[in-house]
N, C-alpha and C positions, 0 to 999 in steps of 0.2 A: 713736416714730412711730405715734400711734393712742391709744386709750384703750380703757377697759373697756366703754364702751359701742359701742366698734369691733366687739368680741367678741359682743354682745348682736344686734348687726344681722346680723352675718355670720349668725349663726343664725337669725334671725327673717325673713330675706329667702326663705327655704323657703317659709313661708306668706304671702310677700307682705305683712310686716308689716316695722313700725320704731319704735325705741324711740325719746325723747328724753331729756335730763337733766329732773331735777325741780328745783325752785329752792328753796333751802333757807329754813326758816322762821326763821333764828336772827338775821335782821338785827332790831335794836332799835330803830332811830333812824332817821329820813326822810333819805334818803343813803347808808346803810350799804350796802356792797358785795355783791350778791346772790351766793350761793354755789349753785354748779348741783350736784346730788348723784345717785347713781344710785340709782333706785325699786327698791322693796324685791322687786318681781316679777323685775327685770333682776339683782340679786343673787342669787336662787334658781335662774333660768336657768343663771347663770354656776356656780354649784354641782352643778347637775343635769348641766351640760355636762362638767365634768372628772371627775365620779364615776363617768359612763357612758362615760368615754372619746372623747367626741364633739370630736376633737382639732383638727379643719380650722377652727372659728370662732377659735381662738387662734393660727391662722397668718397670720391677716390684721393682725395687728399687730407691728410691728417694734422691735429693739432696737439700739443701735449704743454699742459701747464701743471706746476705745483703752488697752490694755493695756501695761505694760512688765513684763516676767519675764526672768526666765534661760533659755536655750535648752533647758534640759532639762527646763522646765515648759511652755515653749510647745509643745515636740512632743510632748507628753502630752495636750494640748487639743487640738492640732490634728486629732487622730483625730476628733472629733466634727465631721461634715461634713455630714449630711441639714439641710437649712433655715437653712443657715448660710453665712457669704462672709468670706473672709479676705483680706487685704491687708498683707505685713510689710515693715516697714526691711529693704533689701536691701543687704549688703554687696558685692554685684558693682558697686555705685553707690557707696557711703557707704565712704569711709576714715577718718572721724574716730575719734577716738580713743573705744576702747570702754567702757562702763560695766560690772564685775562684781557679783557676787552672792556673799556669803559667809554661811551660816548662822552663827547664836547657839551652836549646840550641833548635837554630830553624835550621830547617832542609830544604835542597835545594829543587826545583823542579827537578822530574826526567827527564831526555835525553829521547825522543822518548817513552812517557808514558803517558796516562792519568790518572793516580792516584800512590799514593804513594812518597817517598821522598827520597832524596839522599844525604850523606854529610851534612855540615853544612853550612848556610849562615853568613859569619862573620862580612860584611859591607850593612849597607843599607844607600844608596847614599841618599834618602830624609829624613833622621834624623841626626839631630849634634850630633857630636861625633861617628859617627856609632854606636849606640847602640840602640836598641828596647826600652829601658826605658828612654830615654832622654825626658827632660820637655815638655812637650806640646803635642809630637806627641807619645809617648812610648805608649804601649800598657796597659802597668800598671797605667797609668794616665787616658786614656781612658776608663779602667773598673771602675777605681775611680769615673770618671765622671758620668757614666751610674749608679753606685750606690748611688751616692747623687741624683739624679732624680729620682729613684726609689723608696727611702726611703721619700723624699720630696713629690712623689704622693701617697705615703701611709699617710704620716703626713695628707694632705689635703683632705683625705676621698675617695679617688679612690679607686674602687673594686681590691682587688689583682691579679683577673684574666685578669685584663686589664693593670696594672702597671706593672706586669711581662714580658711584649712585651719588654722592653726597654732593658732588661739585656741580655748580651752577651751568646755565647755558649761556653765560659771557665766557666759557672757558674756552680758550683758544683750542682749533682742532689744525690739521694739516693734511692735504690729500693731493696725489697724482690725478688729475682730470683729463682724459685725452679723447678722441674723438674726429669725427669728421668735420669739414669745412660746414656744410650743410648744418650741421647738428647746433656748433657752436654760434652758427650765424640766425638758428633760432633763439637759443639761448640770449642771446645779446638784444634781439630784437623784442622781446617778452622782456627782460628784466633792467633794460634802460626805460620802459615806459614809465611815465612818471606817477603811475598807480603803483608801480613795485615798491617794496621796502626799500628805502633809501640805503641801508646797507649791502642790500644784494646789487642796487645800483653801481654801487662803487666799485664791487668786485667785477661788473659786469662792463662798465666803461675800462677798467683796466685790461681787459682781454680786448677790447675793440681798439685799444690802443697801439696795442703790440704786433695785431694780426697784417694791417697794411705793410709792414716792413716785409714781411713774407710773400703774400699773395695779394698786392695791391688791386689788380684790376678784378679780381673774382670776389674780395669782400666788398668793393666798394659798389660793385652791381647787386650784390644780396642784402648789404645794407645800410648802404651810403657811408659817409665820413663820420664815425662816432670815436670818441675820444673822452 
């Protein structure tokens, strides 16, 4: 919702000025579609605004995403609130069978740190065959057990807003996340940091891969090229 040109004009209005798109000269034949591009002066303006932390022009354009991720990832991302709005699927109202997230590998606890992870855990002594997915104690089996209990509670007439309490944090949730370009730039810069949880990094990188198609110059000026 908006373009690089909107960012420029939000800044230029201070001087009662306005920029317009330039028409690209790449058309080779009569009838070729004309391409509108940002003028060099406006590219320089965007870089100046970002470099000197003039953030308000970047708050006049908006992005909106529909995201699916496990609950434990969503709760990390929901901590970002300034300039953002969040509406999520509610299991107070929805009682359809949920989906679940299972990682490909299990990461180890970091040494001398209170958060994060390092390496992988290959052997788990308390699970037969050194597998997280062994019969009886595996994460997948535990998840399936909670799913069966949840569905049974729904069948027996328990309110969805209470039945949901038995579902684990790897239950998938879905939300619409909207906000200013400036707000999402901050999300991506913080959540693509190597100290952020890997799963939240994956969501942030997906956002970062999509934005340049819409607001290329502003995004590169704010966060660089991240995908």
